[in-house]
C-alpha positions as CSV (number, residue, x, y, z in Angstrom):
1,M,-170.9,37.9,9.2
2,K,-170.2,40.6,11.7
3,K,-168.0,38.2,13.7
4,N,-166.0,37.4,10.5
5,N,-165.5,41.0,9.7
6,L,-164.4,41.8,13.3
7,H,-162.0,38.8,13.2
8,R,-160.5,40.0,9.9
9,V,-160.1,43.6,11.3
10,L,-158.4,42.3,14.4
11,S,-156.1,40.1,12.3
12,V,-155.1,43.0,10.2
13,L,-154.4,45.2,13.2
14,A,-152.3,42.5,14.8
15,V,-150.2,42.3,11.6
16,L,-149.8,46.0,11.5
17,V,-148.7,46.1,15.2
18,L,-146.2,43.4,14.4
19,V,-144.9,45.5,11.4
20,V,-144.5,48.6,13.6
21,A,-142.6,46.5,16.2
22,L,-140.3,45.2,13.5
23,M,-139.7,48.7,12.2
24,T,-138.9,50.0,15.6
25,T,-136.4,47.2,16.2
26,A,-134.9,47.7,12.8
27,A,-134.6,51.5,13.5
28,F,-132.4,50.8,16.5
29,A,-130.2,48.5,14.4
30,A,-129.3,51.3,12.0
31,S,-125.6,52.2,12.1
32,E,-124.7,55.5,13.8
33,D,-122.3,56.6,11.1
34,G,-125.0,57.0,8.4
35,G,-124.0,54.0,6.4
36,E,-126.0,50.9,5.6
37,S,-128.4,49.8,8.4
38,G,-127.8,46.6,10.3
39,M,-130.6,45.0,8.3
40,Y,-128.8,44.9,5.0
41,G,-128.1,41.4,3.8
42,T,-130.0,39.8,6.7
43,F,-133.4,38.2,7.1
44,W,-134.9,41.7,7.3
45,A,-134.5,42.0,3.6
46,L,-137.4,39.5,3.2
47,V,-139.7,41.2,5.7
48,P,-141.4,43.6,3.2
49,P,-142.7,40.8,0.9
50,I,-143.6,38.7,3.9
51,V,-145.7,41.6,5.2
52,A,-147.3,42.1,1.8
53,I,-148.2,38.4,1.4
54,A,-149.5,38.1,4.9
55,L,-151.8,41.2,4.5
56,A,-153.0,39.9,1.1
57,L,-153.9,36.5,2.5
58,I,-155.7,38.1,5.5
59,T,-157.5,41.0,3.8
60,K,-158.1,39.4,0.4
61,E,-157.1,42.7,-1.1
62,A,-154.0,42.9,-3.3
63,Y,-153.4,46.6,-4.0
64,S,-153.2,48.0,-0.5
65,S,-151.2,44.9,0.7
66,L,-148.6,45.3,-1.9
67,F,-148.3,49.0,-1.3
68,V,-147.9,48.5,2.5
69,G,-145.1,46.0,1.6
70,I,-143.4,48.6,-0.6
71,L,-143.8,51.2,2.2
72,V,-142.2,48.9,4.8
73,G,-139.3,48.2,2.4
74,A,-138.7,51.8,1.7
75,L,-138.8,52.8,5.3
76,L,-136.4,50.1,6.3
77,H,-134.1,51.0,3.4
78,C,-134.2,54.7,4.2
79,R,-134.1,54.3,8.0
80,F,-137.5,56.0,8.4
81,A,-136.5,59.3,6.7
82,P,-139.9,60.5,5.4
83,V,-138.7,62.4,2.3
84,A,-136.1,59.8,1.3
85,T,-138.8,57.1,1.8
86,L,-141.2,58.8,-0.5
87,D,-138.5,59.4,-3.1
88,T,-137.5,55.7,-3.0
89,I,-141.1,54.6,-3.5
90,I,-141.6,56.9,-6.4
91,N,-138.3,56.9,-8.2
92,D,-136.7,53.5,-7.3
93,G,-140.0,51.7,-7.0
94,L,-143.0,52.8,-9.1
95,V,-141.4,54.8,-11.9
96,T,-138.6,52.3,-12.4
97,A,-141.1,49.4,-12.4
98,I,-143.2,51.1,-15.1
99,A,-140.1,52.0,-17.2
100,D,-138.6,48.6,-17.0
101,N,-141.8,46.8,-17.8
102,A,-143.2,49.2,-20.4
103,G,-142.8,46.5,-23.0
104,I,-144.8,43.9,-21.2
105,F,-147.5,46.5,-20.3
106,L,-147.8,47.4,-24.0
107,F,-148.1,43.7,-24.8
108,L,-150.8,43.3,-22.3
109,V,-152.8,46.2,-23.7
110,I,-152.4,45.0,-27.3
111,L,-153.3,41.5,-26.4
112,G,-156.4,42.8,-24.5
113,A,-157.4,44.7,-27.6
114,I,-157.0,41.5,-29.8
115,V,-159.1,39.5,-27.3
116,A,-161.8,42.2,-27.3
117,L,-161.8,42.2,-31.1
118,V,-162.1,38.4,-31.2
119,N,-164.9,38.4,-28.7
120,A,-166.9,41.2,-30.5
121,S,-166.4,39.4,-33.9
122,G,-168.1,36.3,-32.4
123,G,-165.0,34.1,-32.7
124,S,-164.9,33.2,-29.0
125,A,-168.6,32.3,-28.9
126,A,-168.2,30.2,-32.1
127,F,-165.3,28.4,-30.7
128,G,-167.2,27.8,-27.5
129,R,-170.1,26.2,-29.5
130,W,-167.7,24.1,-31.4
131,A,-165.9,22.9,-28.2
132,E,-169.3,22.1,-26.6
133,K,-170.0,19.7,-29.5
134,N,-166.5,18.2,-29.8
135,I,-165.1,18.3,-26.2
136,K,-167.7,16.2,-24.4
137,S,-166.6,16.3,-20.8
138,R,-165.0,18.4,-18.1
139,V,-162.0,16.0,-18.1
140,G,-161.6,16.6,-21.8
141,A,-161.8,20.4,-21.4
142,M,-159.1,20.3,-18.6
143,L,-156.8,18.1,-20.6
144,A,-157.3,20.2,-23.7
145,T,-156.2,23.3,-21.7
146,F,-153.2,21.4,-20.4
147,V,-152.1,20.3,-23.9
148,L,-152.5,23.8,-25.3
149,G,-150.4,25.2,-22.4
150,V,-147.7,22.7,-23.1
151,L,-147.6,23.5,-26.8
152,I,-147.2,27.3,-26.2
153,F,-143.7,27.1,-24.6
154,I,-142.1,30.2,-26.0
155,D,-142.8,32.6,-23.1
156,D,-144.8,32.4,-19.9
157,Y,-146.6,35.7,-20.3
158,F,-147.6,34.8,-23.8
159,N,-148.7,31.3,-22.6
160,C,-150.9,32.6,-19.8
161,L,-152.8,35.2,-21.9
162,T,-153.1,33.1,-25.1
163,V,-154.3,29.9,-23.4
164,G,-156.7,31.9,-21.2
165,S,-158.2,33.7,-24.2
166,V,-158.6,30.5,-26.2
167,M,-159.8,28.2,-23.5
168,R,-162.2,30.4,-21.5
169,P,-165.2,29.6,-23.8
170,V,-164.4,25.9,-23.5
171,T,-164.0,25.7,-19.7
172,D,-167.0,28.0,-19.2
173,G,-169.2,25.7,-21.3
174,H,-168.3,22.8,-19.1
175,K,-168.8,24.7,-15.9
176,I,-165.1,24.7,-14.9
177,S,-164.4,27.5,-12.4
178,R,-162.2,30.4,-13.5
179,V,-159.8,29.7,-10.7
180,K,-159.4,26.1,-11.9
181,L,-158.6,27.5,-15.4
182,A,-156.1,29.9,-13.8
183,Y,-154.4,27.0,-12.1
184,L,-154.2,25.0,-15.3
185,I,-152.8,28.0,-17.1
186,D,-150.3,28.8,-14.3
187,A,-149.2,25.2,-14.0
188,T,-148.3,25.0,-17.7
189,A,-146.7,28.4,-18.1
190,A,-143.5,28.7,-16.1
191,P,-143.1,24.9,-15.7
192,V,-143.1,24.2,-19.4
193,C,-141.0,27.2,-20.2
194,M,-138.4,25.9,-17.7
195,I,-138.0,22.6,-19.6
196,A,-138.2,24.0,-23.1
197,P,-134.8,24.6,-24.7
198,V,-136.3,27.2,-27.1
199,S,-137.9,29.7,-24.7
200,S,-137.3,33.0,-23.1
201,W,-136.6,31.2,-19.9
202,A,-133.9,29.0,-21.4
203,A,-132.3,32.1,-22.8
204,A,-132.4,33.7,-19.3
205,V,-130.8,30.7,-17.6
206,S,-128.2,30.4,-20.3
207,G,-127.3,34.0,-20.0
208,V,-126.8,33.7,-16.2
209,A,-124.5,30.6,-16.6
210,A,-122.7,31.8,-19.7
211,D,-119.7,33.4,-18.0
212,L,-119.4,30.9,-15.1
213,D,-116.9,28.0,-14.8
214,T,-119.1,25.0,-15.7
215,G,-117.1,23.4,-18.4
216,I,-120.0,23.6,-20.9
217,S,-122.2,26.3,-22.5
218,G,-125.1,27.8,-20.7
219,I,-127.7,26.2,-23.0
220,Q,-126.0,22.8,-22.6
221,L,-126.3,23.1,-18.8
222,F,-129.9,24.0,-19.1
223,V,-130.7,21.0,-21.3
224,Q,-128.8,18.6,-18.9
225,A,-130.8,19.9,-16.0
226,I,-134.2,19.2,-17.7
227,P,-134.6,15.5,-16.6
228,Y,-134.0,16.5,-12.9
229,N,-136.5,19.4,-12.9
230,F,-138.9,17.4,-10.7
231,Y,-141.3,20.2,-9.9
232,S,-142.0,21.1,-13.5
233,L,-142.3,17.4,-14.7
234,L,-144.3,16.2,-11.7
235,T,-146.7,19.1,-12.0
236,F,-147.7,17.7,-15.4
237,V,-148.2,14.3,-13.8
238,F,-150.3,16.0,-11.1
239,I,-152.5,17.8,-13.5
240,I,-153.3,14.7,-15.6
241,A,-154.0,12.6,-12.6
242,L,-156.2,15.3,-11.0
243,A,-158.3,15.6,-14.2
244,V,-158.6,11.8,-14.8
245,M,-159.5,11.1,-11.1
246,K,-162.1,13.9,-11.3
247,F,-160.9,15.1,-7.9
248,D,-160.3,18.4,-6.2
249,Y,-159.4,19.4,-2.6
250,G,-158.9,22.4,-0.5
251,P,-160.4,25.8,-1.5
252,M,-160.5,24.7,-5.1
253,K,-163.1,22.1,-4.3
254,L,-165.5,24.8,-3.1
255,H,-165.1,26.9,-6.2
256,E,-165.5,23.8,-8.5
257,M,-168.7,22.7,-6.6
258,N,-170.0,26.3,-6.8
259,A,-169.4,26.3,-10.6
260,M,-171.0,22.9,-11.2
261,L,-174.1,23.3,-8.9
262,N,-174.8,27.1,-9.1
263,G,-173.1,28.1,-12.4
264,D,-171.0,30.7,-10.6
265,L,-167.7,30.5,-12.5
266,G,-166.1,33.4,-10.7
267,R,-165.9,35.8,-13.6
268,L,-164.6,39.3,-13.0
269,E,-167.3,42.1,-13.0
270,T,-165.3,44.0,-15.6
271,E,-165.3,41.1,-18.1
272,D,-167.2,41.6,-21.4
273,T,-169.6,38.7,-21.6
274,E,-171.4,39.7,-24.8
275,A,-171.7,36.9,-27.3
276,G,-170.5,39.1,-30.2
277,N,-171.5,38.9,-33.8
278,P,-173.6,35.7,-34.5
279,K,-171.9,35.4,-37.9
280,G,-168.6,34.7,-36.2
281,K,-166.9,31.4,-37.0
282,V,-164.2,29.3,-35.2
283,V,-161.6,30.5,-37.7
284,D,-162.2,34.0,-36.4
285,L,-160.6,33.0,-33.2
286,I,-158.1,30.4,-34.4
287,L,-156.6,32.5,-37.2
288,P,-155.7,35.5,-35.0
289,V,-154.1,33.2,-32.4
290,V,-152.1,31.3,-35.0
291,V,-150.9,34.5,-36.6
292,L,-150.1,35.9,-33.1
293,I,-147.9,32.9,-32.3
294,V,-146.1,33.1,-35.7
295,F,-145.4,36.8,-35.5
296,C,-144.3,36.7,-31.8
297,V,-141.8,33.9,-32.7
298,I,-140.6,36.0,-35.6
299,G,-140.4,39.0,-33.3
300,M,-138.3,37.1,-30.8
301,I,-135.7,35.8,-33.3
302,Y,-135.7,39.2,-35.0
303,V,-134.9,41.0,-31.8
304,G,-132.4,38.3,-31.0
305,G,-130.5,39.1,-34.2
306,F,-131.5,36.2,-36.4
307,W,-131.1,38.4,-39.5
308,D,-128.1,40.3,-38.1
309,G,-125.5,39.3,-35.5
310,N,-126.8,35.7,-35.1
311,A,-127.5,35.2,-38.8
312,G,-129.3,32.0,-39.4
313,D,-128.8,30.6,-35.9
314,F,-132.3,30.1,-34.4
315,I,-131.1,28.9,-31.0
316,A,-128.6,31.8,-30.6
317,A,-131.2,34.3,-31.6
318,F,-133.5,33.0,-28.8
319,G,-130.6,33.2,-26.4
320,D,-130.1,36.9,-27.2
321,T,-133.7,38.0,-27.5
322,D,-135.6,40.4,-25.3
323,A,-139.2,39.2,-24.8
324,F,-140.2,42.7,-23.5
325,V,-139.4,44.1,-26.9
326,A,-140.3,41.1,-29.1
327,L,-143.8,40.4,-27.8
328,P,-145.0,43.9,-28.4
329,W,-143.3,43.8,-31.8
330,G,-145.2,40.8,-32.9
331,S,-148.5,41.6,-31.2
332,L,-148.7,45.1,-32.7
333,I,-148.5,43.7,-36.2
334,V,-151.2,41.1,-35.3
335,L,-153.5,43.8,-33.9
336,V,-153.4,45.7,-37.2
337,L,-154.0,42.6,-39.2
338,T,-156.9,41.5,-36.9
339,I,-158.6,44.9,-37.3
340,A,-158.2,44.6,-41.1
341,Y,-159.5,41.0,-41.0
342,V,-162.7,41.7,-39.0
343,V,-163.5,44.7,-41.1
344,V,-163.0,42.9,-44.4
345,R,-165.1,40.0,-43.1
346,R,-167.8,42.5,-42.2
347,L,-168.0,41.2,-38.7
348,M,-167.9,44.8,-37.5
349,T,-167.3,48.3,-38.8
350,F,-163.9,50.1,-38.4
351,K,-165.4,52.3,-35.7
352,E,-166.6,49.3,-33.7
353,A,-163.1,47.7,-34.1
354,M,-161.5,50.9,-32.8
355,A,-163.9,50.8,-29.8
356,C,-162.4,47.4,-28.8
357,I,-159.0,49.0,-28.1
358,P,-160.0,50.9,-24.9
359,K,-162.1,47.8,-23.9
360,G,-158.9,45.7,-24.1
361,F,-157.0,48.3,-22.1
362,I,-159.6,48.4,-19.3
363,A,-159.6,44.6,-19.1
364,M,-155.8,44.7,-18.5
365,V,-155.7,47.5,-15.9
366,P,-155.9,45.2,-12.8
367,P,-152.9,43.0,-13.8
368,I,-150.9,46.1,-14.9
369,I,-151.5,47.8,-11.5
370,I,-150.6,44.6,-9.5
371,L,-147.6,43.9,-11.7
372,T,-146.3,47.5,-11.2
373,L,-146.7,47.2,-7.4
374,A,-145.1,43.7,-7.3
375,V,-142.1,44.8,-9.3
376,S,-141.7,47.8,-7.0
377,L,-141.8,45.5,-4.0
378,K,-139.0,43.4,-5.6
379,A,-136.9,46.5,-5.9
380,M,-137.3,47.2,-2.2
381,T,-136.2,43.6,-1.4
382,S,-133.2,44.0,-3.6
383,A,-132.2,47.3,-2.0
384,L,-132.2,45.6,1.4
385,G,-129.7,43.0,0.2
386,A,-131.8,39.8,-0.2
387,A,-129.2,38.4,-2.6
388,E,-126.4,38.8,-0.1
389,F,-128.5,37.1,2.7
390,V,-129.3,34.1,0.5
391,H,-125.6,33.8,-0.6
392,D,-124.4,33.6,3.0
393,V,-127.1,31.0,3.9
394,M,-126.3,28.8,0.9
395,L,-122.5,28.8,1.5
396,G,-123.1,27.9,5.2
397,A,-125.3,25.0,4.2
398,S,-122.9,23.7,1.6
399,Q,-120.2,22.9,4.2
400,S,-122.3,20.3,6.1
401,L,-125.1,19.0,3.8
402,Y,-123.3,18.1,0.5
403,S,-125.4,15.1,-0.7
404,L,-128.5,16.7,0.7
405,L,-127.7,20.1,-0.8
406,P,-129.9,19.7,-3.9
407,A,-132.9,19.4,-1.6
408,V,-131.7,22.4,0.5
409,I,-131.2,24.4,-2.7
410,F,-134.8,23.6,-3.8
411,I,-136.2,24.8,-0.5
412,V,-134.1,28.0,-0.5
413,A,-135.1,28.7,-4.1
414,C,-138.8,28.1,-3.2
415,L,-138.7,30.5,-0.3
416,L,-136.7,33.2,-2.1
417,A,-139.0,33.1,-5.2
418,F,-142.1,33.1,-2.9
419,A,-140.9,36.1,-1.0
420,S,-139.6,38.0,-4.0
421,G,-142.2,36.9,-6.6
422,T,-139.6,36.3,-9.3
423,S,-138.2,33.1,-10.8
424,W,-135.6,34.9,-12.9
425,G,-134.3,36.9,-10.0
426,T,-134.1,33.8,-7.9
427,F,-132.1,31.7,-10.3
428,G,-130.0,34.8,-11.1
429,I,-129.0,34.9,-7.5
430,L,-128.6,31.1,-6.9
431,I,-127.0,29.8,-10.1
432,P,-123.6,31.4,-9.5
433,I,-123.7,30.1,-5.9
434,V,-124.6,26.5,-7.0
435,I,-121.8,26.5,-9.6
436,A,-119.3,27.6,-7.0
437,V,-120.4,24.9,-4.5
438,F,-120.2,21.8,-6.8
439,E,-117.4,20.5,-9.0
440,P,-117.6,21.4,-12.7
441,G,-119.0,18.6,-14.8
442,S,-120.3,16.6,-11.9
443,T,-123.8,15.1,-11.8
444,L,-124.5,16.8,-8.5
445,L,-123.9,20.1,-10.3
446,T,-126.6,19.3,-12.8
447,I,-129.0,18.2,-10.0
448,G,-128.1,21.3,-8.1
449,I,-128.9,23.6,-11.1
450,S,-132.2,21.6,-11.6
451,A,-133.1,22.1,-7.9
452,C,-132.4,25.8,-8.2
453,L,-134.6,26.1,-11.4
454,A,-137.4,23.9,-10.0
455,G,-137.5,25.8,-6.7
456,A,-137.6,29.1,-8.5
457,V,-140.6,27.9,-10.5
458,C,-142.3,26.5,-7.4
459,G,-141.9,29.6,-5.3
460,D,-143.0,31.8,-8.2
461,H,-146.0,29.5,-8.7
462,C,-147.1,30.0,-5.0
463,S,-146.4,33.7,-4.6
464,P,-149.3,36.2,-4.9
465,I,-146.8,38.8,-6.0
466,S,-145.4,36.7,-8.9
467,D,-145.8,38.2,-12.3
468,T,-146.6,34.8,-13.8
469,T,-149.3,34.2,-11.2
470,I,-150.7,37.7,-12.0
471,M,-150.7,36.9,-15.7
472,A,-152.5,33.6,-15.1
473,S,-155.3,35.5,-13.2
474,A,-155.5,37.9,-16.1
475,G,-155.6,35.1,-18.7
476,A,-158.4,33.3,-16.8
477,Q,-160.1,36.7,-15.9
478,C,-160.6,35.7,-12.3
479,D,-159.9,37.3,-8.9
480,H,-156.2,37.2,-8.3
481,L,-156.2,36.3,-4.6
482,N,-158.8,33.5,-5.2
483,H,-156.4,32.1,-7.7
484,V,-153.5,32.2,-5.2
485,A,-155.6,30.6,-2.4
486,T,-156.9,27.8,-4.6
487,Q,-153.6,27.1,-6.2
488,L,-151.4,27.0,-3.1
489,P,-152.4,23.5,-1.8
490,Y,-151.8,22.0,-5.2
491,A,-148.4,23.6,-5.6
492,I,-147.4,22.6,-2.1
493,T,-148.4,19.0,-2.7
494,V,-146.1,18.8,-5.8
495,A,-143.4,20.7,-4.0
496,A,-143.4,18.2,-1.1
497,V,-142.9,15.3,-3.5
498,S,-140.3,17.2,-5.4
499,F,-138.4,17.8,-2.2
500,V,-138.3,14.0,-1.5
501,S,-137.2,13.4,-5.1
502,F,-134.3,15.8,-4.7
503,I,-133.2,14.0,-1.5
504,I,-133.2,10.7,-3.4
505,A,-131.4,12.3,-6.4
506,G,-128.6,13.5,-4.2
507,F,-127.7,9.9,-3.5
508,V,-129.1,7.9,-6.5
509,Q,-128.1,10.4,-9.2
510,N,-130.4,8.8,-11.8
511,A,-133.1,11.0,-13.3
512,I,-135.4,8.1,-14.5
513,I,-135.5,6.3,-11.2
514,C,-136.2,9.5,-9.3
515,L,-138.9,10.6,-11.7
516,V,-140.6,7.2,-11.5
517,I,-140.6,7.4,-7.7
518,G,-141.9,10.9,-7.8
519,A,-144.7,10.1,-10.2
520,V,-145.7,7.1,-8.0
521,L,-145.7,9.4,-4.9
522,I,-147.8,12.0,-6.7
523,I,-150.5,9.5,-7.8
524,G,-150.4,7.8,-4.4
525,T,-150.8,11.1,-2.6
526,L,-153.8,12.0,-4.6
527,F,-155.4,8.6,-3.9
528,V,-154.9,9.1,-0.2
529,L,-156.2,12.7,-0.3
530,K,-159.3,11.5,-2.2
531,K,-160.0,8.7,0.3
532,L,-159.6,11.1,3.2
533,T,-161.8,13.7,1.5
534,N,-164.5,11.1,0.9
535,K,-164.4,9.9,4.5
536,Q,-164.7,13.5,5.7
537,E,-167.7,14.1,3.4
538,L,-169.4,10.9,4.7
539,A,-168.8,11.9,8.3
540,E,-170.4,15.3,7.7
């Protein structure tokens, strides 16, 4: 144990020395006239998130790692001026992150309170008992989680937290680790939103492409890109194959074995594990969830102007909505209705119901802190000109790798989303570049847009500073860095097959053929990995 701790400390010190060296080099690169430093719009823009991610993976501690990344970014941006650096961290980073994400923070707190109410009423425990009788196997529990994740395609935050709340009793009953649940949630949140025409993600993509020269509307471009979104579609194939084959590999295998043999699911220490009121019924969980879905959808189309500027146009209302306003709008109504429901049902007193509100807030404090720090880190990356750097890289590649460009776009989008932790920011940067590179109306343009969107989801899926990854950890109530470490090998496997599929698509330009090849490669890869894992276990 002492050797492991010493090795970890030495690793952290080595990283910090490297950071200091990079800072020193960057300081000399600053211009002498007081303008932008020589780092702006270069690879240096990606150094802060790389430092944060490296520290997080080494130390297994998210808060300090993210803050160090923010500090590095602010120092580089302000050319090591101490007062300006502190001002940038506070005003441009933390305060702006809280202000810009106040709506989603409110949604998190309200949803946490609703979950606490459902738990205290006995609804979650009752659903767990029902699931134990009707969902007979671990495979069934995993597939049920997958199906529910696919059905809730409106918004990724909403997906993560709702699926987690509903399925935790089910997966716990079948001794499925919380990190496996987090993976199932994460793998059906952003990927399904990215192929659903009626979702906040479709609205975001349509908005970016709306004013660009594509020859079609933004939503039409999004729909055309769906069949070529190999990462999202092949992720679904991967999940089903993994569940049916009853197979895990990498760090996930250790967590799953620990859950099955020792009953250690990897719950958070702050989680409320009380069974709640024994009079609770399944309907006490199902009804609040259904009402929540209904009112959040109503909230999204209301905010999008369904009864105003976009009168009667459901799709247009989704295109103009703001999920950061709509989700708190719908969830606040549901919170009030849920309190009234549990009191009228005499599952708890009004005073006990009110006590669930601070419980819900406490449960959501870790994801709120991580999300605040992650968004602040993204602000530092933007201030250093990450968008300009990626723009120059893409234009340089487009001149010599035309047919292979979709595969290149996929890799660039993966790396950018991984480093920045944002899908929306990634396709916001890359879509205008992709449209400028390809001819309007061409199949390669559609494939290029798909590669951009798929890569954005993939990088976001892998990144420990991604908001969706943070929400998946919150939904499963598991340690965030354990979720990242266990998910990474799975995401990389699908990404590798997707990369090959985009290479083929650049020449074949037929979505069905490419998807069939990709699905065969995914299943074949899993069979090979299972065989190698079994051989390794026999050798040991």
